[in-house]
Every structure is written in structure tokens, then in C-alpha cells.
C-alpha positions as CSV (number, residue, x, y, z in Angstrom):
1,X,12.8,48.4,6.5
2,X,14.9,46.8,3.7
3,X,14.7,42.8,2.4
4,X,17.4,40.8,3.1
5,X,20.1,40.8,1.1
6,X,19.6,38.0,-1.9
7,X,21.7,35.3,-0.8
8,X,19.3,34.8,2.4
9,X,16.2,35.4,0.6
10,X,17.0,32.7,-2.0
11,X,17.8,30.3,0.6
12,X,14.9,30.9,2.8
13,X,12.9,29.9,-1.1
14,X,14.7,27.0,-1.1
15,X,13.9,25.5,2.5
16,X,10.5,26.9,1.4
17,X,10.0,24.9,-1.5
18,X,11.8,21.7,0.1
19,X,9.7,21.8,3.3
20,X,6.3,22.0,0.6
21,X,8.5,19.4,-1.6
22,X,9.4,16.8,2.0
23,X,5.6,17.5,3.2
24,X,4.2,16.3,-0.3
25,X,6.7,13.3,-0.9
26,X,5.4,11.8,2.8
27,X,2.2,12.4,1.9
28,X,2.9,10.4,-1.3
29,X,4.9,7.8,0.1
30,X,2.4,7.0,3.1
31,X,-0.4,7.2,0.4
32,X,2.2,4.7,-1.5
33,X,2.8,2.5,1.8
34,X,-1.5,1.9,2.4
35,X,-2.1,1.1,-1.0
36,X,0.7,-1.5,-0.7
37,X,-0.4,-2.9,2.7
38,X,-4.5,-3.1,1.4
39,X,-3.3,-4.8,-1.6
40,X,-1.1,-7.4,0.4
41,X,-4.4,-8.2,2.7
42,X,-6.7,-8.6,-0.6
43,X,-4.3,-10.8,-2.0
44,X,-3.9,-12.4,1.0
45,X,-7.4,-12.8,1.0
46,X,-7.9,-14.2,-2.3
47,X,-5.0,-16.9,-1.8
48,X,-7.1,-17.7,1.3
49,X,-10.4,-18.1,-0.7
50,X,-8.5,-20.3,-3.4
51,X,-6.9,-22.8,-0.6
52,X,-10.8,-22.8,1.5
53,X,-12.2,-23.8,-2.0
54,X,-9.5,-26.2,-3.0
55,X,-10.1,-28.6,0.5
56,X,-13.6,-28.2,-0.2
57,X,-13.1,-29.4,-3.3
58,X,-10.9,-32.4,-2.1
59,X,-13.5,-33.1,0.4
60,X,-16.1,-33.4,-1.3
61,X,-14.4,-35.7,-4.1
62,X,-13.3,-38.2,-1.3
63,X,-17.0,-37.6,0.3
64,X,-18.3,-38.6,-3.0
65,X,-16.3,-41.6,-3.6
66,X,-17.2,-42.7,-0.3
67,X,-20.6,-41.7,-1.3
68,X,-21.4,-43.3,-4.5
69,X,-19.7,-46.9,-3.1
């Protein structure tokens, strides 16, 4: 049982490295995407809260004016 020629061995190691790296990169990419999506959702929620708060304030102002007069 003799080892394969160096060219084949090196190619195998390169392929192995690449597969490992691509797997890691895929995981990293997916995590990044998830993070981005979560961040986007949180931002949307915050914006929604702000909008609601503004509406409430506006109604209170209008209502307050009516009640005072």
C-alpha cells in the first residue's frame, strides 16, 4: 500500500480545506443573515412603537384642547 503521488495528495488537502472553509463560511453567512433579519425586525418594532406613541400624543393634544374648552 503506497501513498498516492504528491499532486493528488495536495489536491485532496486543498479540496478538504476548501470544503471546511466553505462550510464555515456558510454557517457564518447564515448567522449574519439571521442577525440582520432580527435587527430589521427590532427596528420595525421600534418604529411602530414610535408611530403609535405619536398618534396617542396627537389625539391627547386634540382631546385635551376639546376638553379644556
